[in-house]
C-alpha positions, -999 to +999 in steps of 0.1 A: +122-451+386+154-459+363+134-455+324+139-481+311+164-475+275+149-495+241+174-503+218+173-484+189+178-496+155+192-472+131+182-478+097+215-479+068+208-451+041+206-466+003+243-468-015+250-437-034+251-430-077+273-405-089+266-395-122+295-368-125+299-354-153+339-341-164+334-320-191+363-332-216+388-348-190+405-325-185+415-310-151+406-279-156+369-286-166+368-311-132+342-285-115+343-281-082+314-303-070+321-328-091+353-331-075+338-343-045+314-358-052+346-382-071+361-382-035+329-394-019+328-423-038+342-458-030+342-464-064+336-456-099+325-475-137+337-473-165+332-487-207+363-498-214+356-500-254+392-515-263+421-528-241+439-498-243+406-475-249+421-435-241+397-423-226+395-450-200+432-441-188+423-402-194+391-414-164+420-430-145+441-396-145+410-378-132+402-407-102+439-407-094+438-366-084+403-365-067+399-393-038+416-419-052+383-442-060+391-477-073+382-482-114+361-510-128+368-512-161+338-533-175+345-549-208+318-522-233+290-545-245+289-554-289+266-529-300+243-539-337+260-519-364+238-533-399+205-520-394+206-484-401+166-488-406+168-496-367+195-477-353+165-476-317+168-503-318+200-518-319+206-487-295+179-498-268+198-533-271+228-521-262+216-499-231+199-533-219+231-556-216+253-519-203+226-522-176+232-554-176+268-554-173+269-527-147+244-540-128+264-569-120+296-551-106+272-531-082+260-565-069+290-577-063+309-549-048+293-528-014+297-490-015+292-461-034+300-460-076+300-436-102+296-426-138+315-400-158+309-386-186+327-369-207+310-334-213+281-332-193+251-364-187+224-339-211+234-341-243+236-371-259+247-391-235+226-423-220+243-426-183+211-421-171+189-439-191+210-470-187+207-456-144+173-458-151+174-493-164+194-511-135+168-496-110+137-507-129+154-539-132+150-544-093+178-565-086+203-534-069+186-503-041+198-472-045+195-431-050+213-416-076+219-380-085+236-363-115+266-332-115+272-315-150+297-313-160+310-289-193+295-295-220+319-291-256+286-272-268+295-243-243+337-246-252+330-246-284+315-212-282+341-200-256+372-210-279+352-192-312+344-159-292+308-173-303+273-166-295+258-196-306+224-175-317+213-144-337+192-119-315+167-138-304+168-165-325+167-199-319+196-234-322+190-268-330+213-290-308+211-327-334+234-354-349+249-358-380+234-390-388+200-364-388+219-333-401+201-334-439+166-335-418+172-307-397+181-289-428+152-301-449+128-290-427+147-261-426+167-249-400+191-228-405+215-222-373+229-259-358+251-273-329+265-309-345+274-343-322+284-372-329+289-366-363+325-386-374+317-390-410+317-354-419+273-346-429+284-316-437+309-322-469+271-329-485+264-296-475+296-272-491+279-271-526+256-246-514+285-213-504+261-197-473+268-223-452+294-213-427+311-237-398+326-231-362+341-263-356+359-280-330+379-312-316+392-330-286+378-293-273+395-285-246+421-302-242+455-298-246+452-314-283+421-291-293+423-283-327+399-253-344+384-240-379+360-218-387+348-203-418+326-207-454+320-245-452+329-250-488+367-233-485+373-247-450+365-283-451+396-291-464+412-281-431+388-288-407+397-334-424+431-317-420+418-313-385+407-336-373+433-361-384+455-344-360+433-354-335+433-384-339+463-391-345+477-366-309+451-379-281+440-413-300+400-405-305+387-381-323+356-362-307+340-331-326+316-298-328+306-275-348+281-246-354+265-245-384+249-212-397+234-201-435+228-161-428+193-153-441+191-135-472+191-099-473 
């Protein structure tokens, strides 16, 4: 008897979206895991904040070094900054606009894609939220994973050769916009991110505050300043200007600590 062979259909695995932390974007900060993930995708989606966005060019260089997937630049939707009282609402609308723009790319192209996230996707970045929004819209099916990157928090601590907290004590990670409220609540060991206005300047009248500050951490244009806040604030402002002039952009992170009175 000859066995009858039945045709079998092999289901195609769902496409994959990879959210990859890339640290500062410097080649030495791309982990082996991140490099392999970039090489595994067909294209990379990236927001273009301007026609000559220097962060976009850094992502292009990373793609060239790791498998050369095509980089698809998507004009970043404008964000409403006119109503500071409704910050959450403005960001929500911005994320929804980004999700729609990225979804359109995924509808137009086949294959696996990646987002290259500055630093680590877990710290003050919304790529995970936006990818989840795309899934929730129901027009594109995919699985996604998240690969960690070296965060500016880690690079800041290493560059200054410090431990970010006292023995057995907590640390609060916050933004410049929320720094004043955190200090008012009694926090005295804080890592501050997303502070384009140097909100720490308002604390310069309190002599116990010390700062460990860094800009464009991990890059060839890294700037570092440390010392009593009131004394070194002019150095911070000058170093921030140098970093922006050298790189075309500036991202700074700092540790603020107010030692307990003994």
